[in-house]
C-alpha positions as a Markdown table, in Angstrom:
| # | Residue | x | y | z |
|---|---|---|---|---|
| 1 | Met | 232.8 | 199.7 | -156.0 |
| 2 | Arg | 232.3 | 199.7 | -152.2 |
| 3 | Lys | 231.3 | 203.3 | -152.2 |
| 4 | Phe | 228.9 | 202.7 | -155.1 |
| 5 | Lys | 227.2 | 199.8 | -153.2 |
| 6 | Glu | 226.8 | 202.1 | -150.1 |
| 7 | Phe | 225.4 | 204.8 | -152.3 |
| 8 | Ile | 222.8 | 202.4 | -153.8 |
| 9 | Ile | 221.8 | 201.0 | -150.3 |
| 10 | Glu | 221.5 | 204.5 | -148.9 |
| 11 | Lys | 219.2 | 205.6 | -151.8 |
| 12 | Leu | 217.1 | 202.4 | -151.4 |
| 13 | Ile | 216.6 | 203.1 | -147.7 |
| 14 | Leu | 215.6 | 206.7 | -148.5 |
| 15 | Leu | 213.2 | 205.5 | -151.2 |
| 16 | Cys | 211.6 | 203.1 | -148.7 |
| 17 | Gly | 211.1 | 205.9 | -146.2 |
| 18 | Leu | 209.7 | 208.2 | -148.8 |
| 19 | Ala | 207.4 | 205.5 | -150.1 |
| 20 | Ala | 206.0 | 204.9 | -146.5 |
| 21 | Ile | 205.2 | 208.6 | -146.2 |
| 22 | Phe | 203.7 | 208.7 | -149.7 |
| 23 | Phe | 201.4 | 205.8 | -149.0 |
| 24 | Val | 200.1 | 207.4 | -145.8 |
| 25 | Val | 199.4 | 210.6 | -147.7 |
| 26 | Leu | 197.6 | 208.6 | -150.4 |
| 27 | Ile | 195.4 | 206.9 | -147.8 |
| 28 | Phe | 194.5 | 210.2 | -146.2 |
| 29 | Leu | 193.7 | 211.8 | -149.5 |
| 30 | Phe | 191.5 | 208.8 | -150.5 |
| 31 | Leu | 189.6 | 209.2 | -147.2 |
| 32 | Leu | 189.2 | 212.9 | -147.8 |
| 33 | Lys | 187.9 | 212.3 | -151.3 |
| 34 | Glu | 185.2 | 209.9 | -150.2 |
| 35 | Gly | 184.5 | 211.3 | -146.7 |
| 36 | Leu | 184.1 | 215.0 | -147.4 |
| 37 | Ala | 181.2 | 214.4 | -149.6 |
| 38 | Val | 179.0 | 213.7 | -146.6 |
| 39 | Phe | 179.3 | 217.4 | -145.6 |
| 40 | Lys | 177.2 | 218.4 | -148.6 |
| 41 | Thr | 174.1 | 217.2 | -146.7 |
| 42 | Val | 175.2 | 217.5 | -143.1 |
| 43 | Ser | 177.3 | 220.1 | -141.4 |
| 44 | Pro | 180.6 | 219.1 | -139.7 |
| 45 | Phe | 179.3 | 220.3 | -136.3 |
| 46 | Lys | 176.1 | 218.1 | -136.6 |
| 47 | Phe | 178.2 | 215.2 | -137.8 |
| 48 | Leu | 180.7 | 215.4 | -134.9 |
| 49 | Phe | 178.3 | 216.4 | -132.1 |
| 50 | Gly | 175.0 | 214.9 | -133.2 |
| 51 | Glu | 173.6 | 212.4 | -130.7 |
| 52 | Ser | 171.8 | 210.0 | -133.1 |
| 53 | Trp | 173.3 | 207.5 | -135.5 |
| 54 | Tyr | 170.5 | 206.2 | -137.8 |
| 55 | Pro | 172.1 | 206.3 | -141.3 |
| 56 | Ile | 169.4 | 204.4 | -143.1 |
| 57 | Ser | 166.4 | 206.3 | -141.7 |
| 58 | Glu | 164.5 | 209.0 | -143.6 |
| 59 | Pro | 165.9 | 211.5 | -143.2 |
| 60 | Ala | 169.3 | 210.0 | -142.3 |
| 61 | Gln | 170.6 | 211.0 | -138.9 |
| 62 | Leu | 174.4 | 211.0 | -139.0 |
| 63 | Gly | 175.6 | 212.1 | -135.6 |
| 64 | Ile | 178.8 | 210.3 | -134.4 |
| 65 | Leu | 179.1 | 211.7 | -130.9 |
| 66 | Pro | 177.9 | 208.4 | -129.3 |
| 67 | Leu | 180.5 | 206.5 | -131.4 |
| 68 | Ile | 183.3 | 208.9 | -130.3 |
| 69 | Leu | 182.3 | 208.7 | -126.7 |
| 70 | Gly | 182.0 | 204.9 | -126.9 |
| 71 | Ser | 185.6 | 204.8 | -128.3 |
| 72 | Leu | 186.9 | 207.2 | -125.7 |
| 73 | Leu | 185.2 | 205.3 | -122.8 |
| 74 | Val | 186.5 | 202.0 | -123.9 |
| 75 | Thr | 190.0 | 203.4 | -124.5 |
| 76 | Val | 190.2 | 205.2 | -121.1 |
| 77 | Gly | 189.0 | 202.1 | -119.3 |
| 78 | Ala | 191.6 | 200.0 | -121.1 |
| 79 | Ala | 194.3 | 202.5 | -120.3 |
| 80 | Ile | 193.4 | 202.6 | -116.6 |
| 81 | Ile | 193.7 | 198.9 | -116.4 |
| 82 | Ser | 196.7 | 198.3 | -118.7 |
| 83 | Val | 199.0 | 201.1 | -117.8 |
| 84 | Pro | 199.7 | 200.3 | -114.1 |
| 85 | Ile | 199.9 | 196.5 | -114.8 |
| 86 | Gly | 202.0 | 197.0 | -117.9 |
| 87 | Val | 204.5 | 199.4 | -116.4 |
| 88 | Gly | 204.8 | 197.2 | -113.2 |
| 89 | Cys | 205.4 | 194.2 | -115.3 |
| 90 | Ala | 208.1 | 196.0 | -117.3 |
| 91 | Val | 209.8 | 197.1 | -114.1 |
| 92 | Tyr | 209.7 | 193.5 | -112.8 |
| 93 | Ile | 211.2 | 192.1 | -116.0 |
| 94 | Ala | 213.9 | 194.8 | -116.3 |
| 95 | Glu | 215.0 | 195.2 | -112.7 |
| 96 | Ile | 213.8 | 192.4 | -110.5 |
| 97 | Ala | 213.2 | 189.1 | -112.3 |
| 98 | Pro | 216.0 | 186.5 | -112.4 |
| 99 | Leu | 217.5 | 185.9 | -115.8 |
| 100 | Lys | 215.7 | 182.6 | -116.5 |
| 101 | Ile | 212.3 | 184.0 | -115.4 |
| 102 | Lys | 213.0 | 187.2 | -117.5 |
| 103 | Glu | 213.5 | 185.2 | -120.7 |
| 104 | Val | 210.3 | 183.2 | -120.1 |
| 105 | Leu | 208.2 | 186.3 | -119.4 |
| 106 | Lys | 209.5 | 188.2 | -122.4 |
| 107 | Ala | 208.8 | 185.2 | -124.7 |
| 108 | Gly | 205.3 | 184.9 | -123.2 |
| 109 | Ile | 204.5 | 188.6 | -123.7 |
| 110 | Glu | 205.6 | 188.4 | -127.3 |
| 111 | Leu | 203.4 | 185.4 | -127.8 |
| 112 | Leu | 200.4 | 187.3 | -126.4 |
| 113 | Ala | 201.0 | 190.1 | -128.9 |
| 114 | Ala | 200.7 | 187.5 | -131.7 |
| 115 | Ile | 197.2 | 186.2 | -130.8 |
| 116 | Pro | 194.7 | 187.4 | -133.4 |
| 117 | Ser | 192.2 | 189.9 | -132.1 |
| 118 | Val | 189.2 | 187.8 | -133.3 |
| 119 | Val | 190.4 | 184.9 | -131.2 |
| 120 | Leu | 190.6 | 187.1 | -128.2 |
| 121 | Gly | 187.1 | 188.5 | -128.9 |
| 122 | Phe | 185.8 | 184.9 | -129.0 |
| 123 | Ile | 187.4 | 184.1 | -125.7 |
| 124 | Gly | 186.0 | 187.3 | -124.3 |
| 125 | Met | 182.5 | 186.3 | -125.4 |
| 126 | Val | 182.7 | 182.9 | -123.9 |
| 127 | Thr | 184.4 | 183.8 | -120.6 |
| 128 | Leu | 184.5 | 187.5 | -119.8 |
| 129 | Val | 181.0 | 188.5 | -120.9 |
| 130 | Pro | 179.2 | 186.0 | -118.7 |
| 131 | Leu | 181.5 | 186.9 | -115.8 |
| 132 | Val | 180.7 | 190.6 | -116.1 |
| 133 | Lys | 177.0 | 189.9 | -116.4 |
| 134 | Asn | 176.9 | 187.7 | -113.2 |
| 135 | Val | 179.2 | 189.9 | -111.1 |
| 136 | Phe | 177.3 | 193.2 | -111.7 |
| 137 | His | 173.9 | 191.6 | -112.1 |
| 138 | Leu | 173.3 | 193.1 | -115.6 |
| 139 | Pro | 170.9 | 192.1 | -118.3 |
| 140 | Thr | 173.8 | 191.6 | -120.6 |
| 141 | Gly | 177.6 | 191.4 | -120.2 |
| 142 | Leu | 178.2 | 193.0 | -123.6 |
| 143 | Thr | 179.3 | 196.3 | -122.1 |
| 144 | Ala | 182.0 | 198.9 | -122.3 |
| 145 | Leu | 183.7 | 197.3 | -119.2 |
| 146 | Ser | 184.0 | 194.0 | -121.0 |
| 147 | Gly | 185.6 | 195.8 | -124.0 |
| 148 | Ser | 188.0 | 197.8 | -121.7 |
| 149 | Ile | 189.2 | 194.6 | -120.0 |
| 150 | Met | 189.8 | 192.8 | -123.2 |
| 151 | Leu | 191.5 | 195.7 | -124.9 |
| 152 | Ala | 193.7 | 196.2 | -121.8 |
| 153 | Phe | 194.8 | 192.6 | -122.2 |
| 154 | Met | 195.6 | 193.4 | -125.9 |
| 155 | Ala | 197.5 | 196.6 | -125.1 |
| 156 | Met | 199.7 | 195.2 | -122.4 |
| 157 | Pro | 202.2 | 193.4 | -124.6 |
| 158 | Thr | 203.0 | 196.7 | -126.4 |
| 159 | Ile | 203.3 | 198.7 | -123.2 |
| 160 | Val | 205.4 | 196.0 | -121.5 |
| 161 | Ser | 207.8 | 195.5 | -124.4 |
| 162 | Ile | 208.5 | 199.1 | -125.1 |
| 163 | Ala | 208.7 | 200.2 | -121.4 |
| 164 | Glu | 211.1 | 197.3 | -120.7 |
| 165 | Asp | 213.3 | 198.4 | -123.5 |
| 166 | Ala | 213.2 | 202.0 | -122.2 |
| 167 | Leu | 214.3 | 200.8 | -118.7 |
| 168 | Tyr | 217.0 | 198.6 | -120.1 |
| 169 | Ser | 218.4 | 201.5 | -122.1 |
| 170 | Val | 219.0 | 203.6 | -119.0 |
| 171 | Pro | 222.8 | 203.8 | -118.4 |
| 172 | Lys | 223.9 | 201.3 | -115.8 |
| 173 | Thr | 226.0 | 204.1 | -114.1 |
| 174 | Tyr | 222.7 | 205.7 | -112.9 |
| 175 | Lys | 221.8 | 202.6 | -111.0 |
| 176 | Glu | 225.3 | 202.0 | -109.7 |
| 177 | Gly | 225.6 | 205.6 | -108.6 |
| 178 | Ala | 222.3 | 205.4 | -106.7 |
| 179 | Leu | 223.2 | 202.2 | -105.0 |
| 180 | Ala | 226.7 | 203.6 | -104.1 |
| 181 | Leu | 225.1 | 206.5 | -102.4 |
| 182 | Gly | 223.1 | 204.2 | -100.1 |
| 183 | Ala | 219.7 | 204.0 | -101.9 |
| 184 | Thr | 217.8 | 200.7 | -101.6 |
| 185 | His | 216.9 | 198.7 | -104.7 |
| 186 | Trp | 213.3 | 200.0 | -104.7 |
| 187 | Gln | 214.4 | 203.6 | -104.1 |
| 188 | Thr | 216.8 | 203.3 | -107.1 |
| 189 | Ile | 213.9 | 202.0 | -109.3 |
| 190 | Trp | 211.4 | 204.6 | -108.1 |
| 191 | Arg | 213.7 | 207.7 | -107.9 |
| 192 | Val | 216.3 | 207.0 | -110.6 |
| 193 | Met | 215.3 | 204.4 | -113.2 |
| 194 | Leu | 211.7 | 205.3 | -113.8 |
| 195 | Pro | 212.4 | 209.1 | -114.1 |
| 196 | Ala | 215.3 | 208.4 | -116.5 |
| 197 | Ala | 213.1 | 206.1 | -118.7 |
| 198 | Ser | 210.0 | 208.3 | -118.4 |
| 199 | Ser | 210.0 | 209.4 | -122.1 |
| 200 | Gly | 210.2 | 205.8 | -123.3 |
| 201 | Ile | 207.5 | 204.7 | -120.8 |
| 202 | Leu | 205.2 | 207.5 | -121.9 |
| 203 | Ala | 205.8 | 206.5 | -125.6 |
| 204 | Ala | 204.9 | 202.9 | -124.6 |
| 205 | Val | 201.6 | 204.1 | -123.0 |
| 206 | Met | 200.7 | 206.2 | -126.0 |
| 207 | Leu | 201.4 | 203.4 | -128.5 |
| 208 | Gly | 199.4 | 201.0 | -126.3 |
| 209 | Ile | 196.5 | 203.4 | -126.4 |
| 210 | Gly | 196.9 | 203.7 | -130.2 |
| 211 | Arg | 196.6 | 199.9 | -130.4 |
| 212 | Val | 193.4 | 200.1 | -128.3 |
| 213 | Ile | 191.6 | 202.8 | -130.2 |
| 214 | Gly | 192.3 | 201.2 | -133.6 |
| 215 | Glu | 191.1 | 197.7 | -132.5 |
| 216 | Thr | 188.1 | 196.4 | -134.4 |
| 217 | Met | 187.1 | 192.8 | -134.2 |
| 218 | Ala | 187.4 | 192.1 | -130.4 |
| 219 | Val | 185.6 | 195.3 | -129.5 |
| 220 | Met | 182.9 | 194.7 | -132.0 |
| 221 | Met | 182.2 | 191.3 | -130.5 |
| 222 | Ile | 182.0 | 192.1 | -126.8 |
| 223 | Thr | 180.8 | 195.7 | -126.4 |
| 224 | Gly | 177.2 | 195.3 | -127.5 |
| 225 | Asn | 177.3 | 197.6 | -130.5 |
| 226 | Ala | 174.6 | 200.1 | -129.3 |
| 227 | Ala | 175.0 | 203.5 | -130.8 |
| 228 | Val | 173.7 | 205.4 | -127.8 |
| 229 | Leu | 175.3 | 208.0 | -125.5 |
| 230 | Pro | 177.1 | 205.9 | -122.8 |
| 231 | Lys | 176.3 | 206.8 | -119.2 |
| 232 | Ser | 178.7 | 204.3 | -117.5 |
| 233 | Leu | 181.0 | 201.5 | -118.2 |
| 234 | Leu | 178.2 | 199.0 | -117.5 |
| 235 | Val | 176.2 | 199.7 | -120.7 |
| 236 | Pro | 176.6 | 198.6 | -124.3 |
| 237 | Val | 178.5 | 201.0 | -126.5 |
| 238 | Arg | 179.6 | 201.2 | -130.1 |
| 239 | Thr | 183.1 | 202.4 | -131.3 |
| 240 | Leu | 184.2 | 204.1 | -134.4 |
| 241 | Thr | 186.1 | 201.1 | -135.7 |
| 242 | Ala | 183.2 | 198.7 | -135.0 |
| 243 | Thr | 180.8 | 200.9 | -136.9 |
| 244 | Ile | 182.9 | 200.9 | -140.0 |
| 245 | Ala | 183.5 | 197.2 | -139.9 |
| 246 | Ala | 179.8 | 196.3 | -139.2 |
| 247 | Glu | 178.2 | 198.7 | -141.7 |
| 248 | Met | 180.6 | 199.1 | -144.7 |
| 249 | Gly | 179.5 | 195.9 | -146.3 |
| 250 | Glu | 175.8 | 196.9 | -146.2 |
| 251 | Ala | 176.2 | 200.6 | -147.2 |
| 252 | Val | 175.1 | 201.5 | -150.7 |
| 253 | Val | 178.0 | 202.9 | -152.7 |
| 254 | Gly | 177.6 | 206.6 | -153.3 |
| 255 | Ser | 174.9 | 207.0 | -150.5 |
| 256 | Glu | 175.1 | 209.3 | -147.5 |
| 257 | His | 175.7 | 206.3 | -145.3 |
| 258 | Phe | 178.7 | 205.3 | -147.5 |
| 259 | Phe | 180.3 | 208.7 | -147.4 |
| 260 | Ala | 179.6 | 209.0 | -143.6 |
| 261 | Leu | 181.5 | 205.8 | -142.9 |
| 262 | Phe | 184.5 | 207.3 | -144.8 |
| 263 | Ala | 184.2 | 210.5 | -142.8 |
| 264 | Ile | 184.4 | 208.3 | -139.6 |
| 265 | Gly | 187.5 | 206.9 | -141.1 |
| 266 | Ile | 188.9 | 210.4 | -141.3 |
| 267 | Val | 188.1 | 211.1 | -137.7 |
| 268 | Leu | 189.8 | 207.8 | -136.7 |
| 269 | Phe | 192.8 | 208.5 | -138.9 |
| 270 | Val | 193.3 | 211.9 | -137.3 |
| 271 | Ile | 193.0 | 210.5 | -133.7 |
| 272 | Ser | 195.4 | 207.7 | -134.4 |
| 273 | Phe | 197.8 | 210.0 | -136.2 |
| 274 | Ala | 197.8 | 212.4 | -133.2 |
| 275 | Ile | 198.4 | 209.6 | -130.7 |
| 276 | Asn | 201.4 | 208.2 | -132.8 |
| 277 | Val | 202.9 | 211.7 | -133.3 |
| 278 | Thr | 202.6 | 212.3 | -129.5 |
| 279 | Ala | 204.3 | 209.0 | -128.8 |
| 280 | Asp | 207.1 | 209.8 | -131.2 |
| 281 | Leu | 207.7 | 213.1 | -129.6 |
| 282 | Phe | 207.9 | 211.5 | -126.2 |
| 283 | Leu | 210.2 | 208.8 | -127.5 |
| 284 | His | 212.7 | 211.3 | -129.0 |
| 285 | Lys | 212.5 | 213.7 | -126.1 |
| 286 | Arg | 215.9 | 214.7 | -124.7 |
| 287 | Gln | 216.2 | 215.6 | -121.1 |
């Protein structure tokens, strides 16, 4: 009877894993079914590298290069801000903070991850946007910089949590051996702990970036939603996710605009999939 129960549980776990893969494949096939129709009227090259996004004009201009560059600009800006702070915070929690402070910080970081993105977007509109406008003397604070700062704040809980787990999983003998050889605490962290946990830290960074590039509501509220080629962080931009969220409800079903939004979904799916696969490869890397 015990072996029978174990057999049933094993098959249920296998079924759950296969179901997850099956649903992902179904989502991708659905996006392909709806999105590939747009290439009957516009070539893939013009769609990906066109510089104008005017889907309801006559004729429609369906170039998503400004949207891709807007997404990349906001993502890179968020990564530049969140990665050093997130990794530094993870090192402090894992190796430096006293036990009581460590427990408080871990709980606080987990609570930050639970805040809805629309709430963070509202807070950014009220506080961050006016600050950016006044500091840089801009006509509007709805810029890529505002989006980068807010998305960095949203990515940090993911980076800190996974990087701290990676540091904690490093065998204690590594640290004890380094200290026994005369290394200082900082030298042990810098020369031993961080290299040993590098694969987990890189995975944390990649998953944090995946969270950033897939964010919708916050970035739609504070980046200005201007579908133009960005020239700096201090101009309004529009991202791929914000375009889908803002225009899907107004697009006529079966129109070029409708199919183009699904094609944007394909591009976003491929980018997110590539980031997650890369993070998984780093996470399971064996030195």
